C-alpha positions in Angstrom: 200.0 110.2 43.6 199.6 111.0 47.0 200.2 107.3 49.0 197.2 107.2 52.1 198.1 105.8 55.0 196.5 102.4 56.5 194.0 104.9 58.3 192.7 106.1 55.6 192.9 103.3 53.5 190.5 101.4 56.3 188.0 104.4 56.4 187.7 104.4 52.0 187.9 100.7 52.6 184.5 101.3 54.9 183.1 103.9 52.5 183.3 101.8 49.4 181.7 99.0 51.2 178.5 101.0 52.7 177.8 102.5 49.4 175.3 105.3 49.0 174.9 104.7 53.1 177.6 105.9 54.2 176.3 110.0 54.7 173.9 107.6 57.3 176.4 105.7 59.5 177.2 109.1 61.9 173.5 110.0 62.2 173.0 110.3 66.5 169.8 108.0 66.0 170.3 104.5 64.0 168.0 101.7 63.4 168.7 98.3 63.7 169.1 98.1 59.9 171.4 100.7 60.0 173.7 99.3 63.1 173.7 95.7 61.4 175.0 97.4 58.2 177.5 99.8 59.8 179.4 96.9 61.4 179.4 94.2 58.5 180.7 97.3 56.6 183.5 98.2 60.0 184.1 94.1 59.2 184.6 93.3 55.3 187.1 96.9 55.4 188.9 95.4 58.5 189.2 92.1 56.3 189.6 94.0 52.7 192.9 96.4 54.4 194.3 93.0 56.1 194.3 90.9 53.1 196.1 94.3 50.9 198.8 94.6 53.8 199.8 91.0 55.2 202.0 89.0 53.3 199.8 85.5 53.9 196.6 85.0 53.3 195.5 85.1 56.2 191.7 83.5 55.2 189.9 85.4 57.3 186.4 84.7 57.3 182.9 86.2 59.5 180.4 84.0 61.5 177.3 85.5 61.9 175.7 84.5 64.8 171.8 84.2 66.1 172.0 87.1 68.5 173.4 89.3 65.6 177.2 89.5 66.8 180.0 89.0 64.2 182.3 86.4 64.6 185.9 86.9 62.7 187.9 83.6 62.3 191.4 82.6 60.8 191.3 79.4 59.8 189.7 77.7 62.8 191.0 80.3 64.8 188.6 83.2 66.8 189.9 86.5 66.5 186.8 88.3 68.1 183.3 88.8 67.9 182.0 92.0 67.5 178.6 93.1 68.3 176.7 97.0 67.7 178.1 98.3 70.4 181.1 98.1 68.9 180.2 100.8 66.6 177.1 102.4 68.0 179.7 104.7 69.5 181.5 106.5 66.8 180.0 109.5 65.2 182.3 110.4 63.2 185.5 109.9 60.4 188.1 110.4 62.7 187.0 107.9 65.5 186.2 105.7 62.8 189.4 106.2 61.5 190.9 105.1 65.0 188.8 102.6 65.3 189.1 100.7 62.3 192.9 100.9 62.8 192.6 100.0 66.8 190.7 97.0 65.7 193.4 96.1 62.1 196.7 96.2 64.5 194.9 93.9 67.3 193.3 91.8 64.3 197.5 91.7 62.8 198.4 90.5 65.9 196.6 88.2 66.6 196.3 86.2 63.3 200.2 86.4 63.2 199.5 84.9 67.1 196.4 82.4 65.1 199.4 81.1 62.1 201.8 80.0 64.6 199.8 78.3 67.3 198.3 76.1 64.4 201.6 75.2 62.9 202.5 74.2 66.4 199.3 71.8 66.3 200.0 71.0 62.9 203.6 69.5 64.2 
């Protein structure tokens, strides 16, 4: 069986999170509802990939803010806050894969840092 690389796994995760709306996600003009769906699928696919690829429980959670932004936390540490601006310009699967891969690396790096910082705080 052919193994998927992390970028391909991220795209597969995104497709599964979007379901039947996946084909609509790359249209040039999206309603705010579809942009929010795109953002939600984007973040949930990142969480799924991180949980499947990390050697420890990442304990990631999303907090939905009133301004339609979504904050991602690892335990009590804010990793990043995302808005529809983060996904509005993703127009095809290649851009999606690259963007997901970059954010995945960023989050893995910061999750590792937050775990170390939380350990130091506990001491």
